[in-house]
PAVO-311585 format. One line per 3 residues: their letters; for each residue x, y, z of C-alpha. Coordinates in steps of 0.02 Angstrom, whole numbers, plus 50000, padded with zeros to 5 digits. Example, Ala and Ser with C-alpha at 12.3 -4.5 7.8 and 13.67 -1.06 7.14 Angstrom:
AS	50615:49775:50390 ~ 50684:49947:50357;
END
This chain:
MRM	50431:49392:50482 ~ 50441:49596:50451 ~ 50499:49682:50590;
VDN	50364:49802:50671 ~ 50420:49972:50735 ~ 50468:49965:50918;
GRV	50400:50130:50969 ~ 50228:50091:50890 ~ 50234:49912:50972;
ALR	50270:49998:51158 ~ 50113:50118:51126 ~ 50009:49967:51077;
LAA	50071:49875:51230 ~ 50030:50030:51340 ~ 49856:50045:51262;
CLT	49828:49856:51287 ~ 49862:49860:51464 ~ 49770:50015:51492;
LAV	49608:49950:51392 ~ 49612:49777:51476 ~ 49604:49857:51654;
SVL	49473:49980:51612 ~ 49367:49835:51515 ~ 49389:49722:51670;
ASA	49347:49856:51790 ~ 49182:49913:51707 ~ 49124:49767:51592;
QNT	48944:49801:51645 ~ 48953:49990:51577 ~ 49053:49941:51419;
VVG	48960:50006:51258 ~ 48936:49863:51118 ~ 48999:49929:50947;
KYN	49147:50027:51002 ~ 49304:49990:50902 ~ 49473:49983:51018;
GPG	49607:49951:50858 ~ 49717:49799:50861 ~ 49831:49879:50989;
GCA	49708:49792:51133 ~ 49781:49618:51059 ~ 49951:49664:51054;
SSS	50023:49603:51220 ~ 50130:49452:51227 ~ 50012:49381:51363;
CHG	49861:49399:51243 ~ 49896:49378:51067 ~ 50059:49476:51029;
SIQ	50180:49340:51067 ~ 50312:49312:50949 ~ 50321:49111:50960;
PKT	50165:49009:50976 ~ 50108:48959:51142 ~ 50014:48789:51218;
ITR	49952:48872:51372 ~ 49784:48914:51299 ~ 49674:48858:51149;
VAQ	49743:48983:51048 ~ 49923:49010:51007 ~ 49933:49190:51061;
NEY	50037:49245:50918 ~ 49908:49299:50808 ~ 49932:49482:50825;
SIW	50116:49451:50795 ~ 50078:49355:50629 ~ 49945:49485:50574;
AGQ	50062:49623:50602 ~ 50216:49557:50524 ~ 50158:49449:50375;
DKH	49987:49480:50329 ~ 49933:49610:50176 ~ 49794:49656:50266;
ARA	49892:49755:50400 ~ 49958:49865:50258 ~ 49800:49889:50158;
YQV	49800:50079:50225 ~ 49996:50104:50164 ~ 49941:50038:49994;
LSN	49835:50200:49972 ~ 49986:50317:49975 ~ 50091:50237:49841;
DVS	50110:50284:49655 ~ 49988:50195:49585 ~ 49835:50234:49714;
VRI	49887:50421:49713 ~ 49842:50413:49514 ~ 49681:50319:49532;
GRI	49629:50468:49646 ~ 49688:50587:49505 ~ 49595:50495:49384;
LNL	49439:50491:49478 ~ 49451:50675:49532 ~ 49441:50624:49711;
KSP	49423:50776:49817 ~ 49535:50712:49945 ~ 49691:50595:49945;
PNQ	49642:50402:49935 ~ 49722:50377:50118 ~ 49571:50523:50181;
NQK	49435:50474:50040 ~ 49295:50377:50103 ~ 49274:50280:49942;
CLA	49453:50209:49968 ~ 49445:50193:50161 ~ 49284:50083:50163;
CHA	49403:49930:50112 ~ 49589:49982:50140 ~ 49542:50024:50332;
LSV	49428:50003:50476 ~ 49323:50156:50444 ~ 49186:50178:50553;
SPE	49106:50338:50621 ~ 49207:50441:50749 ~ 49078:50408:50880;
MRA	49118:50211:50860 ~ 49305:50240:50896 ~ 49380:50222:51061;
QTF	49535:50331:51118 ~ 49659:50191:51064 ~ 49586:50191:50889;
DIS	49696:50229:50728 ~ 49639:50202:50557 ~ 49816:50176:50474;
DGV	49800:50015:50566 ~ 49731:49944:50408 ~ 49621:49786:50395;
SCE	49642:49734:50570 ~ 49569:49622:50705 ~ 49403:49702:50726;
HCH	49380:49715:50542 ~ 49334:49520:50545 ~ 49296:49482:50731;
GPA	49179:49626:50765 ~ 49208:49785:50892 ~ 49290:49734:51030;
AGW	49229:49842:51171 ~ 49102:49728:51244 ~ 49207:49561:51225;
LGA	49389:49626:51245 ~ 49385:49580:51435 ~ 49256:49453:51441;
HTV	49342:49346:51314 ~ 49474:49308:51432 ~ 49381:49233:51583;
KDW	49386:49046:51599 ~ 49185:49029:51565 ~ 49209:49107:51385;
ETR	49223:48943:51289 ~ 49062:48892:51363 ~ 48962:49031:51296;
TAD	48854:49010:51138 ~ 48901:49110:50978 ~ 48731:49194:51006;
QKA	48792:49257:51157 ~ 48965:49309:51101 ~ 48868:49404:50958;
QLG	48786:49498:51082 ~ 48935:49576:51156 ~ 49003:49609:50973;
MRD	49095:49459:50930 ~ 49069:49381:50761 ~ 49059:49194:50735;
LRD	49195:49171:50596 ~ 49204:48978:50646 ~ 49028:48978:50540;
LAV	49092:48976:50359 ~ 48936:49067:50283 ~ 48987:49221:50417;
RSH	49164:49204:50372 ~ 49136:49208:50196 ~ 49016:49356:50197;
TCL	49119:49445:50320 ~ 49267:49430:50175 ~ 49144:49472:50028;
HCH	49106:49628:50118 ~ 49269:49702:50016 ~ 49313:49558:49890;
VGT	49131:49580:49812 ~ 49053:49730:49886 ~ 48909:49792:49981;
EDQ	48801:49957:49956 ~ 48930:50063:50043 ~ 49096:49960:49976;
SVD	49103:49948:49790 ~ 49223:49931:49658 ~ 49141:49996:49494;
HQM	49197:49999:49315 ~ 49272:50178:49341 ~ 49389:50129:49475;
IAA	49440:49983:49373 ~ 49473:50099:49217 ~ 49567:50201:49333;
GHP	49689:50057:49386 ~ 49606:49969:49525 ~ 49610:49771:49498;
DLT	49463:49687:49474 ~ 49377:49576:49621 ~ 49398:49398:49616;
FEL	49370:49287:49765 ~ 49404:49099:49827 ~ 49391:49077:49999;
NLF	49487:48908:50018 ~ 49630:48970:49898 ~ 49643:49136:49972;
SAV	49635:49086:50144 ~ 49777:48948:50100 ~ 49905:49077:50040;
MPR	49876:49192:50196 ~ 49993:49176:50334 ~ 49841:49078:50444;
HWK	49819:49151:50626 ~ 49695:49036:50669 ~ 49650:48848:50677;
DSD	49495:48771:50592 ~ 49450:48635:50710 ~ 49499:48641:50902;
DTP	49427:48480:50948 ~ 49383:48349:50815 ~ 49486:48322:50669;
TPW	49397:48376:50507 ~ 49506:48314:50350 ~ 49396:48368:50227;
FGT	49359:48538:50290 ~ 49445:48620:50143 ~ 49305:48562:50022;
KEW	49173:48634:50136 ~ 49282:48804:50151 ~ 49276:48805:49950;
AVG	49099:48751:49934 ~ 49014:48875:50054 ~ 49124:49020:50000;
QGM	49068:48982:49806 ~ 48890:48987:49872 ~ 48909:49153:49973;
QLR	48998:49242:49845 ~ 48880:49193:49708 ~ 48730:49254:49837;
DSL	48820:49416:49874 ~ 48872:49444:49686 ~ 48690:49415:49639;
QRL	48618:49533:49759 ~ 48753:49673:49695 ~ 48685:49651:49528;
ARR	48526:49678:49584 ~ 48568:49836:49681 ~ 48666:49896:49526;
ARS	48519:49867:49413 ~ 48410:49983:49509 ~ 48529:50112:49543;
STW	48544:50271:49444 ~ 48716:50210:49367 ~ 48656:50077:49275;
PEY	48721:50007:49161 ~ 48873:49956:49256 ~ 49002:49873:49151;
AEL	49100:49795:49296 ~ 48959:49657:49300 ~ 49007:49605:49122;
DCF	49159:49493:49068 ~ 49301:49614:49068 ~ 49407:49530:48922;
ACH	49246:49515:48799 ~ 49301:49691:48769 ~ 49482:49713:48830;
HSL	49556:49578:48714 ~ 49692:49548:48580 ~ 49611:49571:48411;
TAP	49631:49435:48275 ~ 49580:49411:48094 ~ 49395:49347:48094;
KDS	49463:49172:48033 ~ 49555:49163:48195 ~ 49436:49225:48310;
WRQ	49369:49091:48431 ~ 49246:49215:48511 ~ 49172:49239:48344;
DVG	49195:49057:48311 ~ 49091:49021:48464 ~ 48953:49153:48405;
YAG	48830:49237:48526 ~ 48706:49110:48578 ~ 48561:49194:48678;
RTP	48626:49381:48676 ~ 48622:49504:48544 ~ 48780:49504:48448;
GVP	48904:49645:48511 ~ 48839:49635:48680 ~ 48980:49602:48810;
AWN	48940:49441:48907 ~ 48878:49436:49087 ~ 49024:49391:49196;
AAR	48946:49223:49267 ~ 49120:49169:49331 ~ 49039:49140:49509;
FVV	48911:49009:49445 ~ 49017:48911:49337 ~ 49091:48789:49456;
FRY	48975:48822:49615 ~ 48835:48731:49499 ~ 48926:48567:49512;
AAA	48928:48570:49707 ~ 48758:48624:49715 ~ 48683:48473:49616;
ETD	48778:48364:49728 ~ 48690:48428:49882 ~ 48506:48478:49831;
AAI	48469:48426:49642 ~ 48293:48518:49660 ~ 48351:48697:49710;
AGK	48510:48676:49608 ~ 48381:48642:49448 ~ 48287:48802:49492;
LES	48446:48897:49506 ~ 48490:48834:49347 ~ 48335:48902:49261;
EMA	48351:49069:49346 ~ 48536:49091:49306 ~ 48472:49045:49120;
TLS	48342:49175:49130 ~ 48472:49309:49203 ~ 48589:49272:49079;
GLM	48472:49304:48926 ~ 48414:49459:49007 ~ 48592:49518:49019;
GQL	48631:49479:48848 ~ 48503:49596:48777 ~ 48551:49767:48702;
SGD	48445:49866:48825 ~ 48386:49729:48942 ~ 48245:49784:49070;
REQ	48342:49839:49214 ~ 48194:49791:49346 ~ 48179:49614:49264;
IAA	48356:49599:49290 ~ 48353:49649:49470 ~ 48203:49532:49495;
SAD	48291:49391:49431 ~ 48458:49420:49525 ~ 48358:49430:49688;
RAA	48268:49255:49646 ~ 48441:49189:49599 ~ 48521:49257:49760;
DLA	48389:49182:49876 ~ 48424:49012:49790 ~ 48606:49026:49808;
HSL	48572:49087:49995 ~ 48472:48908:50017 ~ 48611:48801:49925;
AGA	48748:48897:50032 ~ 48665:48847:50192 ~ 48628:48673:50134;
LNR	48818:48661:50091 ~ 48867:48735:50267 ~ 48773:48590:50352;
RSY	48816:48453:50246 ~ 48964:48325:50284 ~ 49125:48305:50163;
DQA	49221:48175:50105 ~ 49349:48095:49959 ~ 49209:48052:49858;
FTL	49123:48229:49850 ~ 49280:48310:49820 ~ 49329:48200:49672;
QVM	49164:48213:49589 ~ 49158:48397:49606 ~ 49335:48409:49530;
RKI	49287:48275:49399 ~ 49131:48385:49349 ~ 49227:48544:49346;
AGD	49373:48481:49236 ~ 49246:48386:49113 ~ 49147:48542:49080;
SRA	49308:48619:48992 ~ 49232:48678:48834 ~ 49072:48762:48909;
ISQ	49174:48843:49057 ~ 49333:48896:48933 ~ 49192:48995:48820;
QGQ	49132:49089:48959 ~ 49279:49191:48965 ~ 49446:49223:49052;
RAA	49359:49257:49220 ~ 49265:49091:49219 ~ 49420:49005:49179;
GQA	49498:49089:49315 ~ 49374:49032:49439 ~ 49388:48855:49376;
AMS	49574:48846:49390 ~ 49570:48913:49571 ~ 49442:48782:49619;
LDS	49534:48641:49556 ~ 49687:48694:49640 ~ 49599:48716:49800;
LFG	49496:48568:49788 ~ 49657:48452:49734 ~ 49745:48536:49886;
VYK	49632:48463:49998 ~ 49615:48288:49908 ~ 49807:48265:49909;
HNA	49820:48303:50087 ~ 49688:48163:50126 ~ 49698:48037:49994;
KNL	49812:47891:50006 ~ 49938:47826:49883 ~ 49919:47977:49769;
DET	50041:48004:49636 ~ 50002:48194:49637 ~ 50153:48254:49522;
EIK	50067:48249:49343 ~ 49892:48332:49404 ~ 49988:48462:49498;
VAI	50083:48499:49335 ~ 49913:48488:49236 ~ 49829:48621:49365;
SGL	49992:48735:49342 ~ 49958:48732:49160 ~ 49785:48803:49178;
FQQ	49854:48961:49272 ~ 49989:48980:49126 ~ 49830:49009:49010;
LDD	49773:49148:49120 ~ 49935:49244:49129 ~ 49890:49371:48992;
PSA	49714:49392:49006 ~ 49698:49499:48856 ~ 49756:49345:48745;
YNA	49655:49218:48833 ~ 49603:49079:48713 ~ 49459:48963:48761;
PRF	49524:48822:48645 ~ 49682:48801:48724 ~ 49626:48830:48893;
AAQ	49490:48700:48861 ~ 49614:48566:48793 ~ 49724:48614:48971;
MQK	49569:48562:49062 ~ 49543:48411:48964 ~ 49728:48351:49023;
VSA	49663:48375:49207 ~ 49502:48285:49168 ~ 49590:48142:49090;
LLS	49713:48110:49246 ~ 49562:48137:49375 ~ 49463:48007:49279;
AEK	49598:47891:49310 ~ 49622:47924:49495 ~ 49552:47766:49598;
GSR	49453:47872:49731 ~ 49280:47857:49629 ~ 49126:47823:49701;
END
């Protein structure tokens, strides 16, 4: 674990004690919506223990994990490195990245001054309240015995966000990992050096240093499949809402909505070009393909859950793809189609959040994704990446729960998918499809079929 500066911790401990006493003494007068900063969680008797404890339902080392291991804790610091400074210079920002709202919107808990308590420090980066909500209303209340008997709605009235609900959790992550009206990574930022945005809730959660438990009472062995499915649905919904906003904005067309490597790829002789071999079905030749990566794998979870709504989504996505593939597509038609598709994705995400999950569903979806190797691979590097992340996520859940599974060959085959993505500009659809076919053959031989 990274050692945390002792002076900073001491200040936070003092702040924690002062704040806790104040909140407990005047709980009735607390203003919901105020942000305190992570110092209010830092005490070893709260969430700052170095080692996990068994005294309460939570391990009480959550702050220590965040401060010592989680990259979110250093999101603000990143804004001062050479790459960030260069991005700011290219974008002609009027202030340094670590002082500019365009950057702070996602790299820190950048809330208005009147919403900051005295203990708030923007340099804490992406901290506790970024996800859990402003703590002023619930900091004291959540330490008393009856807290766990309160409903999610009752807790929400005090400002705490219900992250046990996967739709809420996904949407919270997607504020930065897809974007909102106020938090956005556009083509200008990407051109200046900011990474493009990709997301997969289950995989991203798996590589994080987890400071939470997904189930407190009843074991849920296939929870990871649910996390994947709901996360896919929510990111599709939010990305479609973003597309609609952008299509109606003064900055349209926004090239960040397109497949980056439809343009940014290594050139070959025409006889060797897989892109020209595939052709431009449904779009004007030369118009970059729309990045529909967030739909290419979600469609299979949707079809397994509500075939009727999934069919409507398929039809609307085809309409939207056609509009995006025109040289000068009608922006209002694009926005309206994206809105309709977002509504359908929202319905499906809700259905996926309510349904149960098992071995059969997990294996079926993996087989469907791997079996669609040609279509997915031809949609470009981003779609291929989403498929690789999804297969990796779902297989991780599957191998954890399935019995008598010889996982070695499948793990190697899935790792081979990521190797095909190492050099995005040299991405080759036929080679990726061939590797997907290897995964498909191995999954077909797996005995856990329906």
